[in-house]
Phi, psi and omega in degrees: 000139180214161171247143170282114182272312178198168181222124185229147175263128182256146174072191182269336181284158181274356190259336185273109181237156182237127177244129179257126182240144179229131177264157172299133175056031182226174180267142178291148174218173186245137180236118181261128180228134179259138170072018180237146173289161185303309185294320181295321181296315179299319183293318180295315178301316181292325182291313180299323185260007175053051178224161184251132178297146174282156179271120178262129185294322179200162176200161176290145176287146176278157178302325182287350176265359186273353176054047179292138176283149167285168177301321179294313178301318180301317182290339184267343179285155181300144181291163180265343185082015179239129172246139180259120183248124178253117183265095177053048173287130186270332188269127174295327178293322177293323179294318174300320177295324176298319177295320183295316179292322178298324178290319184296325185252012171064047176290152179294321182190164171248126181252117186262122189237143175063233185276002179303125175300151183231154175292157358280142181203127177299326179288324175292317181300326185300322181259337180283331180055036176098353180298335178294346176267345179260323182272123175301147178220152178233154179237138179225147179294325179228153177290327181297321178294319179295319177299318180298318180294316181294322177298318174302330179276002177094010178278143169274132187266119180237114175271129177270096189203154177270112180228178180298325182250015184293147182262134175296133185299325180289356175252004183249128176240116180303141181281125178306134177086349180272140180271136183234132172257109184264121184257126180243136192261174178306149183301331181257313188263349180075204176287134181301143181304324178293329180283323177301320178297327182279349188281150175279335185200146170244134186242137185233137172278118180303132182219153175239185179089195188262347186258322187047046183205138175236147171303142189299327180293320177295317179303312181302318180296319181294316179294316177301318178300318179296316182291324181283330181298319190259002180264000000 
């Protein structure tokens, strides 16, 4: 009896694969097989050694099972009607995280405004993990200029900010078929007051505790999940 512990790709080539197997009351060892899928490799191993694989209740998915899109396929799939607008984000790491979340939830594009760093950048790449190559992006000198362009493109402008009239996100349901440009603000100052004035709506994440503040990269993930969940 054995368990499949993990499956890893070694080197640069796609054919050299490693399967790690563990026996009950035994030491783990490595079996290298070239050019075979995991299940086929395990089946062959079991047949040759006259053993039956154990039934595993659950396991982590392999990268090859995630059905990841290529950057080209991402750009060719239908848009979600969501644009992510970064209003003077100062951290390249936060910018990279925004790209990664935008990729995960299939945003149409990321709009980089003011002092927000833009690709190519090693620091952006570190947290984006290549998502800056799949998600289209645009750059503007000011967020007000970007908001004006997005409104012309048919987007409803939603600033994610705590304001006098902001709507709690758990009480907000996006309208089907409507396009939304979600504006996320600077790490210290938040969304600029001029951008708040230009917005059609301000949205607030309900919070408890002593801070009432989230890192902007966390905030982006929460809001994008909400919009994708209800659409």
